[in-house]
C-alpha positions as CSV (number, residue, x, y, z in Angstrom):
1,X,-11.9,15.8,-20.3
2,X,-13.8,14.1,-17.4
3,X,-12.2,13.8,-14.0
4,X,-12.9,11.0,-11.5
5,X,-12.1,11.2,-7.8
6,X,-11.7,7.9,-5.9
7,X,-12.1,8.3,-2.2
8,X,-11.8,5.2,0.1
9,X,-13.7,5.6,3.4
10,X,-13.6,3.6,6.6
11,X,-15.5,5.0,9.6
12,X,-15.4,8.6,8.3
13,X,-18.8,9.7,9.4
14,X,-17.5,12.7,11.4
15,X,-15.6,14.2,8.5
16,X,-17.0,12.9,5.1
17,X,-19.5,15.7,4.7
18,X,-17.0,18.4,5.4
19,X,-14.6,16.7,3.0
20,X,-17.2,16.5,0.3
21,X,-18.1,20.2,0.6
22,X,-14.4,21.2,0.4
23,X,-13.8,18.9,-2.5
24,X,-16.8,20.0,-4.4
25,X,-15.8,23.7,-4.2
26,X,-12.4,22.9,-5.7
27,X,-13.9,20.7,-8.4
28,X,-16.4,23.3,-9.5
29,X,-13.6,25.9,-9.6
30,X,-11.7,23.7,-12.2
31,X,-14.7,24.1,-14.6
32,X,-14.4,20.4,-15.7
33,X,-16.9,17.6,-15.7
34,X,-16.3,15.3,-12.8
35,X,-17.5,12.4,-10.7
36,X,-16.7,11.4,-7.1
37,X,-16.5,7.7,-6.4
38,X,-16.7,7.0,-2.6
39,X,-15.8,3.5,-1.6
40,X,-17.2,2.5,1.8
41,X,-14.8,-0.2,3.1
42,X,-17.3,-1.9,5.5
43,X,-17.7,1.0,7.8
44,X,-19.6,0.5,11.1
45,X,-20.3,4.1,12.1
46,X,-22.9,5.3,9.6
47,X,-20.5,6.4,6.9
48,X,-22.6,4.6,4.3
49,X,-25.7,6.5,5.4
50,X,-23.9,9.7,4.9
51,X,-22.7,8.7,1.4
52,X,-26.3,7.8,0.5
53,X,-27.4,11.3,1.5
54,X,-24.6,12.9,-0.4
55,X,-25.5,10.9,-3.5
56,X,-29.2,12.0,-3.2
57,X,-28.1,15.6,-3.0
58,X,-25.3,15.6,-5.6
59,X,-25.6,13.9,-9.0
60,X,-21.8,13.7,-9.2
61,X,-21.6,11.4,-6.3
62,X,-21.2,7.6,-6.8
63,X,-20.7,5.2,-4.0
64,X,-19.7,1.5,-3.5
65,X,-20.1,-0.3,-0.2
66,X,-18.3,-3.5,0.7
67,X,-19.9,-6.4,2.5
68,X,-17.2,-6.1,5.2
69,X,-13.9,-4.4,5.7
70,X,-11.5,-5.6,3.0
71,X,-8.8,-3.0,3.5
72,X,-7.7,0.2,1.7
73,X,-5.9,-1.7,-1.1
74,X,-9.2,-3.3,-2.1
75,X,-11.1,0.0,-1.8
76,X,-8.7,1.7,-4.1
77,X,-8.9,-1.1,-6.6
78,X,-12.7,-1.0,-6.6
79,X,-12.7,2.7,-7.1
80,X,-10.3,2.5,-10.1
81,X,-12.4,-0.2,-11.7
82,X,-15.5,1.9,-11.5
83,X,-14.0,5.3,-12.3
84,X,-14.7,6.3,-15.9
85,X,-12.8,9.6,-16.1
86,X,-10.0,10.4,-18.5
87,X,-7.9,11.1,-15.4
88,X,-8.4,9.7,-11.9
89,X,-7.3,11.3,-8.6
90,X,-7.0,9.0,-5.5
91,X,-7.3,10.7,-2.1
92,X,-8.3,10.0,1.5
93,X,-11.5,11.4,3.1
94,X,-9.9,12.5,6.3
95,X,-8.8,15.9,4.9
96,X,-5.1,15.1,5.2
97,X,-5.0,15.2,1.4
98,X,-5.8,18.9,0.6
99,X,-8.5,19.2,-2.1
100,X,-7.0,22.5,-3.2
101,X,-4.1,20.6,-4.8
102,X,-6.3,19.1,-7.5
103,X,-6.0,22.2,-9.7
104,X,-2.2,21.9,-9.5
105,X,-2.4,18.2,-10.5
106,X,-4.6,19.0,-13.5
107,X,-2.1,21.6,-14.7
108,X,0.7,19.0,-14.7
109,X,-1.6,16.4,-16.3
110,X,-2.3,18.7,-19.2
111,X,1.4,19.0,-19.7
112,X,1.5,15.3,-20.6
113,X,2.3,13.6,-17.3
114,X,0.6,10.2,-16.6
115,X,1.3,10.3,-12.8
116,X,1.1,13.6,-10.8
117,X,2.3,12.6,-7.3
118,X,1.8,14.7,-4.2
119,X,4.5,14.1,-1.6
120,X,3.9,15.2,1.9
121,X,6.5,16.7,4.1
122,X,7.1,15.2,7.6
123,X,6.5,18.4,9.4
124,X,4.9,17.7,12.8
125,X,5.7,13.9,12.7
126,X,7.4,12.5,15.8
127,X,11.2,12.3,15.4
128,X,11.2,8.5,16.0
129,X,8.6,7.9,13.3
130,X,10.6,10.0,10.8
131,X,13.8,8.2,11.7
132,X,12.2,4.7,11.2
133,X,10.5,5.9,8.0
134,X,13.8,7.1,6.5
135,X,15.5,3.9,7.5
136,X,12.8,1.8,6.0
137,X,12.9,3.6,2.6
138,X,16.7,3.3,2.6
139,X,16.4,-0.4,3.2
140,X,13.6,-1.2,0.7
141,X,15.2,0.8,-2.1
142,X,18.3,-1.4,-1.8
143,X,16.2,-4.6,-1.9
144,X,13.1,-4.0,-3.9
145,X,12.9,-4.1,-7.7
146,X,11.1,-0.7,-7.7
147,X,12.1,2.7,-6.2
148,X,9.9,4.1,-3.5
149,X,10.1,7.7,-2.4
150,X,9.8,8.7,1.2
151,X,6.6,10.7,1.9
152,X,4.8,9.5,-1.3
153,X,1.5,7.7,-0.7
154,X,-1.7,7.2,-2.6
155,X,-2.5,10.8,-3.2
156,X,-1.9,11.3,-6.9
157,X,-3.5,11.8,-10.3
158,X,-3.4,9.0,-12.8
159,X,-4.1,9.2,-16.5
160,X,-6.4,6.7,-18.1
161,X,-3.6,4.6,-19.5
162,X,-1.9,4.5,-16.1
163,X,-5.2,3.4,-14.5
164,X,-5.6,0.7,-17.2
165,X,-2.1,-0.5,-16.5
166,X,-2.8,-0.8,-12.8
167,X,-6.0,-2.8,-13.5
168,X,-4.0,-5.3,-15.6
169,X,-2.1,-6.3,-12.4
170,X,-4.4,-8.9,-10.9
171,X,-2.4,-10.1,-7.9
172,X,-4.3,-10.6,-4.6
173,X,-1.6,-9.3,-2.3
174,X,-1.5,-5.7,-3.5
175,X,1.1,-3.1,-2.4
176,X,0.0,0.0,-4.3
177,X,3.0,2.1,-3.5
178,X,5.1,-0.5,-5.4
179,X,2.5,-1.0,-8.1
180,X,2.4,2.8,-8.9
181,X,6.2,2.7,-9.3
182,X,6.2,-0.6,-11.3
183,X,3.8,0.7,-14.1
184,X,6.2,3.6,-14.8
185,X,4.9,6.2,-17.4
186,X,5.8,9.9,-17.3
187,X,5.6,11.1,-13.7
188,X,6.2,14.3,-11.8
189,X,6.3,14.9,-8.1
190,X,5.6,18.0,-5.9
191,X,5.6,18.6,-2.2
192,X,2.9,19.8,0.1
193,X,2.9,20.5,3.9
194,X,1.8,17.7,6.2
195,X,-1.8,18.3,7.4
196,X,-2.4,17.2,10.9
197,X,-6.0,16.6,12.2
198,X,-5.7,17.4,16.0
199,X,-9.1,15.8,16.8
200,X,-8.4,12.5,15.0
201,X,-6.0,9.7,16.1
202,X,-4.0,8.0,13.4
203,X,-5.0,4.4,12.7
204,X,-1.5,3.6,11.7
205,X,-0.2,1.8,14.9
206,X,3.4,0.6,15.1
207,X,2.2,-3.0,14.4
208,X,0.3,-1.9,11.3
209,X,3.2,0.1,10.0
210,X,5.5,-2.9,10.5
211,X,3.2,-5.3,8.7
212,X,2.8,-2.7,5.8
213,X,6.6,-2.4,5.6
214,X,7.0,-6.1,5.4
215,X,4.4,-6.3,2.6
216,X,6.4,-3.8,0.7
217,X,9.7,-5.6,1.3
218,X,8.3,-9.0,0.2
219,X,6.0,-7.9,-2.6
220,X,8.7,-6.9,-5.1
221,X,11.7,-9.1,-4.7
222,X,12.9,-12.5,-3.6
223,X,16.1,-11.3,-2.1
224,X,15.3,-12.5,1.5
225,X,15.2,-16.0,0.1
226,X,18.5,-15.5,-1.6
227,X,19.9,-14.0,1.6
228,X,18.9,-17.2,3.4
229,X,21.1,-19.2,1.0
230,X,24.0,-16.8,1.6
231,X,23.6,-17.0,5.3
232,X,23.4,-20.8,5.2
233,X,26.6,-21.0,3.1
234,X,28.4,-18.6,5.5
235,X,27.4,-20.7,8.6
236,X,28.5,-23.8,6.8
237,X,31.9,-22.3,6.1
238,X,32.1,-21.1,9.8
239,X,31.2,-24.6,11.0
240,X,33.7,-26.3,8.7
241,X,36.4,-23.9,9.9
242,X,35.6,-24.5,13.5
243,X,35.7,-28.2,13.0
244,X,39.1,-28.0,11.4
245,X,40.3,-25.9,14.4
246,X,38.9,-28.4,16.9
247,X,40.7,-31.3,15.1
248,X,44.0,-29.4,14.9
249,X,43.8,-28.3,18.5
250,X,43.0,-31.9,19.7
251,X,46.0,-33.2,17.8
252,X,48.4,-30.6,19.2
253,X,47.1,-30.2,22.7
254,X,44.9,-33.3,23.3
255,X,41.2,-33.5,23.9
256,X,39.8,-30.7,26.2
257,X,36.5,-30.3,27.9
258,X,34.2,-28.4,25.5
259,X,32.8,-25.0,26.6
260,X,29.2,-25.3,27.9
261,X,28.4,-21.6,27.2
262,X,29.8,-21.8,23.7
263,X,27.6,-24.9,23.0
264,X,24.4,-23.4,24.3
265,X,25.0,-20.0,22.5
266,X,25.6,-21.9,19.2
267,X,22.5,-24.0,19.6
268,X,20.3,-21.1,20.6
269,X,21.7,-18.8,17.9
270,X,21.4,-21.3,15.1
271,X,18.0,-22.4,16.2
272,X,16.7,-18.8,16.2
273,X,18.3,-18.2,12.8
274,X,16.6,-21.3,11.4
275,X,13.2,-20.1,12.7
276,X,13.7,-16.7,11.0
277,X,14.6,-18.3,7.7
278,X,11.6,-20.6,8.0
279,X,9.4,-17.6,8.6
280,X,10.7,-15.8,5.5
281,X,10.0,-18.9,3.4
282,X,6.6,-19.2,5.0
283,X,5.7,-15.6,4.1
284,X,6.4,-16.3,0.4
285,X,4.5,-19.7,0.5
286,X,1.6,-17.9,2.2
287,X,1.4,-15.4,-0.5
288,X,1.5,-18.1,-3.1
289,X,-1.4,-19.9,-1.2
290,X,-3.6,-16.8,-1.3
291,X,-2.8,-16.1,-5.0
292,X,-3.8,-19.6,-6.0
293,X,-7.2,-19.3,-4.4
294,X,-8.3,-16.7,-6.9
295,X,-10.7,-15.1,-4.5
296,X,-12.1,-11.7,-5.4
297,X,-10.5,-8.7,-3.8
298,X,-13.9,-7.6,-2.4
299,X,-17.6,-8.1,-2.5
300,X,-20.1,-5.3,-3.0
301,X,-23.1,-4.9,-0.7
302,X,-24.6,-1.8,-2.1
303,X,-23.9,0.7,-4.8
304,X,-25.6,3.4,-6.9
305,X,-23.4,2.6,-9.9
306,X,-24.3,0.2,-12.6
307,X,-21.6,-2.1,-13.9
308,X,-22.2,-0.7,-17.4
309,X,-20.7,2.5,-16.2
310,X,-17.3,0.9,-16.2
311,X,-15.0,1.0,-19.3
312,X,-15.3,-2.1,-21.3
313,X,-11.6,-2.9,-20.9
314,X,-12.1,-3.4,-17.1
315,X,-13.2,-6.8,-16.0
316,X,-13.5,-6.8,-12.1
317,X,-13.0,-10.1,-10.3
318,X,-15.9,-9.4,-8.0
319,X,-19.6,-9.7,-7.9
320,X,-22.3,-7.6,-6.3
321,X,-24.5,-9.3,-3.7
322,X,-28.2,-9.1,-4.2
């Protein structure tokens, strides 16, 4: 069998050489034929220059470089499109995905599993982040049409048929965690200890985590829209009940001066709720808007891979700039 490694990179100049050395040692130890597909996601710190040097020194190195930063989802998609192995491993270049786990993944792959998933523990994470993460997964698994596992990310091995299944999903707004779960196939999961890099600050700010969480929530269900209907029906029933109470009270006790505070609270609360519902609807409409444009997920600026290297079943929706 031939193994492909897909490694998205964004401003990894400080660590990519160390990562490549560690990864190469593990791959050589497996005794299998392999290729490493680095995807430079529009880095601005010299990462591309390092990848060019690695490719010149190692025949197993392939690289793709985007014309700008298109995001990790696009980088993973590009790597999967160009990877030609019988099995494909996706991992980050920041050494938080231990290369020594690849041998363990291959063992499970040879047992017949199409997805071998590495789940990191939350050892060393702040307590607040762990709490929010668990709450998020509890919520999304009760709303989304697929099941997401806490701690499971992109670090996994995929069989060729699993890769081909992913490449058939052509949506523009991609949420890979959900897509990995959606395609199914035989899967197995194992845990590994969380690897912290003390000299590197995480790029996942609270805002980015919130946006990523909303993407996951909206990408695999329409229940927020249905919830808007239920909330609207509930408010209508409350309003009707309140109107009946006002009429009965006026008949029995006469007309009284309405409460100013109650009126302002009702107007403000209902106005805020309407804005939230409009925002939910707008999110779905915005996604439809982007899908109908049929824009490519990325544009290539530079590569040492020829399109003929890709399997014939893959038809990327992108073009390489001259």
